[in-house]
C-alpha positions as CSV (number, residue, x, y, z in Angstrom):
1,M,-12.7,13.4,-2.1
2,I,-12.5,10.4,0.2
3,I,-10.1,11.2,3.3
4,W,-10.5,7.8,5.0
5,R,-11.5,4.1,4.0
6,K,-11.6,0.8,5.7
7,N,-13.5,-2.4,5.3
8,K,-15.1,-3.7,8.6
9,K,-18.1,-6.1,8.6
10,L,-20.7,-5.4,11.3
11,P,-20.7,-8.3,13.6
12,Q,-23.4,-10.7,12.9
13,E,-25.2,-10.1,16.3
14,L,-25.3,-6.5,15.4
15,M,-26.5,-7.0,11.9
16,N,-29.4,-9.1,13.2
17,R,-30.3,-6.6,15.7
18,T,-30.1,-3.9,13.1
19,K,-32.3,-5.8,10.6
20,S,-34.9,-6.6,13.6
21,S,-35.0,-2.9,14.6
22,I,-35.6,-1.7,11.0
23,E,-38.4,-4.4,10.4
24,E,-40.1,-3.2,13.8
25,N,-39.8,0.3,13.1
26,H,-40.1,0.7,9.4
27,I,-43.7,2.1,9.3
28,I,-44.2,3.8,6.0
29,K,-43.0,1.0,3.5
30,S,-42.7,3.4,0.4
31,K,-40.2,5.7,2.3
32,Y,-36.7,4.7,3.0
33,F,-36.3,3.9,6.7
34,T,-34.0,6.2,8.9
35,T,-33.2,6.9,12.5
36,Y,-31.6,10.3,11.5
37,S,-30.9,12.9,14.1
38,Y,-29.8,10.9,17.1
39,T,-26.4,12.3,18.4
40,A,-23.8,9.9,20.0
41,L,-21.1,11.8,22.0
42,Q,-17.6,10.6,22.6
43,D,-18.7,9.5,26.0
44,G,-21.3,7.2,24.6
45,N,-24.5,9.2,25.3
46,V,-27.3,8.7,22.6
47,D,-30.9,9.6,22.5
48,S,-32.2,6.6,20.7
49,A,-32.5,2.9,21.6
50,L,-32.7,2.3,17.9
51,V,-28.9,2.9,17.4
52,K,-27.6,2.7,20.9
53,Y,-26.4,-0.9,20.8
54,L,-24.1,0.3,17.8
55,L,-22.2,2.7,19.8
56,P,-19.3,0.4,20.9
57,F,-18.7,-0.8,17.3
58,Y,-18.9,2.8,15.8
59,G,-17.2,4.5,18.8
60,E,-14.2,2.2,18.1
61,T,-14.4,2.8,14.4
62,I,-14.6,6.5,14.7
63,K,-11.6,6.5,17.2
64,E,-9.6,4.6,14.6
65,M,-10.4,6.9,12.0
66,M,-9.6,9.9,14.1
67,I,-6.2,8.4,15.3
68,D,-5.4,7.6,11.5
69,L,-6.2,11.2,10.7
70,G,-3.9,12.6,13.4
71,M,-6.9,14.0,15.3
72,H,-7.7,11.8,18.3
73,R,-5.2,13.0,20.7
74,R,-5.5,16.7,19.5
75,C,-9.3,17.0,19.6
76,G,-12.3,16.5,21.5
77,Y,-15.1,15.4,19.2
78,E,-18.7,14.2,19.1
79,Y,-20.3,12.2,16.3
80,S,-23.7,11.6,15.0
81,L,-25.0,8.2,14.0
82,W,-28.0,7.0,12.1
83,V,-29.1,3.9,10.2
84,Q,-30.9,3.9,6.9
85,M,-32.5,1.1,4.8
86,Y,-33.5,1.4,1.0
87,N,-35.0,-1.2,-1.3
88,S,-36.6,-1.2,-4.8
89,N,-39.9,-0.4,-3.0
90,T,-38.9,2.7,-1.2
91,T,-37.9,6.3,-1.9
92,T,-34.4,7.2,-2.3
93,H,-32.1,10.0,-0.8
94,D,-31.8,13.1,-2.9
95,V,-28.7,15.2,-3.4
96,H,-27.6,16.9,-0.1
97,Q,-24.5,17.8,2.0
98,H,-24.0,17.6,5.7
99,Y,-22.1,20.9,6.2
100,G,-23.7,23.7,8.4
101,H,-23.4,22.7,12.1
102,G,-19.6,22.4,12.7
103,E,-19.2,19.0,11.1
104,I,-15.6,18.4,9.9
105,I,-16.2,14.7,8.6
106,S,-19.0,12.9,7.2
107,W,-18.9,9.2,7.0
108,V,-20.9,6.2,5.7
109,H,-20.7,2.5,6.4
110,F,-22.1,0.4,3.7
111,I,-23.5,-2.6,5.9
112,Q,-25.3,-4.4,3.3
113,T,-25.2,-3.5,-0.4
114,P,-26.2,-4.8,-3.7
115,R,-23.9,-5.1,-6.5
116,Q,-25.2,-1.9,-7.9
117,K,-23.3,1.2,-6.7
118,C,-26.1,3.5,-5.3
119,F,-24.2,6.0,-3.3
120,Y,-22.6,8.9,-5.3
121,F,-20.8,12.3,-5.0
122,L,-22.0,15.1,-7.4
123,N,-19.3,17.4,-8.8
124,D,-19.9,20.9,-10.2
125,R,-20.4,19.4,-13.5
126,N,-23.5,17.5,-12.3
127,E,-21.4,14.2,-12.8
128,K,-22.2,11.4,-10.4
129,I,-18.9,9.9,-9.1
130,Y,-19.4,6.4,-7.5
131,P,-16.7,5.4,-5.0
132,K,-16.2,1.7,-4.2
133,Q,-19.0,0.4,-1.9
134,N,-19.0,-3.1,-1.1
135,S,-20.5,-4.5,2.0
136,G,-18.4,-3.5,4.8
137,D,-16.6,-0.4,3.4
138,I,-16.7,2.7,5.5
139,I,-15.6,6.0,3.8
140,A,-15.2,9.4,5.2
141,W,-15.2,12.7,3.3
142,P,-15.5,16.5,3.8
143,P,-19.2,17.3,4.7
144,W,-19.6,19.9,2.2
145,L,-19.6,17.5,-0.7
146,L,-22.8,17.0,-2.3
147,H,-23.9,13.3,-2.5
148,G,-27.0,11.1,-3.0
149,V,-28.3,7.8,-3.4
150,D,-29.8,6.2,-6.6
151,P,-32.7,3.9,-6.4
152,V,-32.1,0.3,-5.6
153,K,-32.8,-1.8,-8.6
154,R,-32.5,-5.3,-7.2
155,K,-35.8,-6.7,-6.1
156,N,-36.2,-8.2,-2.6
157,F,-32.8,-6.7,-1.3
158,D,-32.6,-4.4,1.5
159,R,-29.6,-1.8,1.2
160,I,-28.5,-1.0,4.8
161,I,-26.1,1.8,5.8
162,A,-25.0,3.6,9.0
163,S,-23.9,7.0,8.5
164,G,-22.9,10.2,10.6
165,N,-20.9,13.3,11.1
166,I,-17.9,14.2,13.3
167,S,-17.8,17.6,14.9
168,L,-14.8,19.1,16.9
169,T,-15.7,20.1,20.6
170,S,-12.1,21.4,21.3
171,Y,-8.8,21.4,19.4
172,N,-5.5,21.4,21.1
């Protein structure tokens, strides 16, 4: 299921900025916070100031992933990037997949996680499969896999993730 894994902590400055951005922009407190749908291209273009400061970190991380998977030199690619926050007072993310617009890889960075494993894959027997998901873990998988997020049980704790997809723009 998982095709790539690393553990990389978000630098403290980026962590602080991410938390501040979420606090400033999380309007409807009963819903999980998301910056979904801002696309970051390989050349660093992005539509949202809410995630733009994360581009150097994730650009290098995505490049490392593509090198490890043998695709960096053979492919042109773009990636999407969004940040989400969940806690015991918010809604959660129902089962979904990311396939449908040319994505070849989906990924998530567990920036800040409780001990509870919240992220899961769902197989055809409707069984939840929980991968390792400690703070700092980044995993990648095929975008057609169903996945979701269980509600956060720990009180006064914000579960923060960055996630996205990689799509090919060319293949040599």
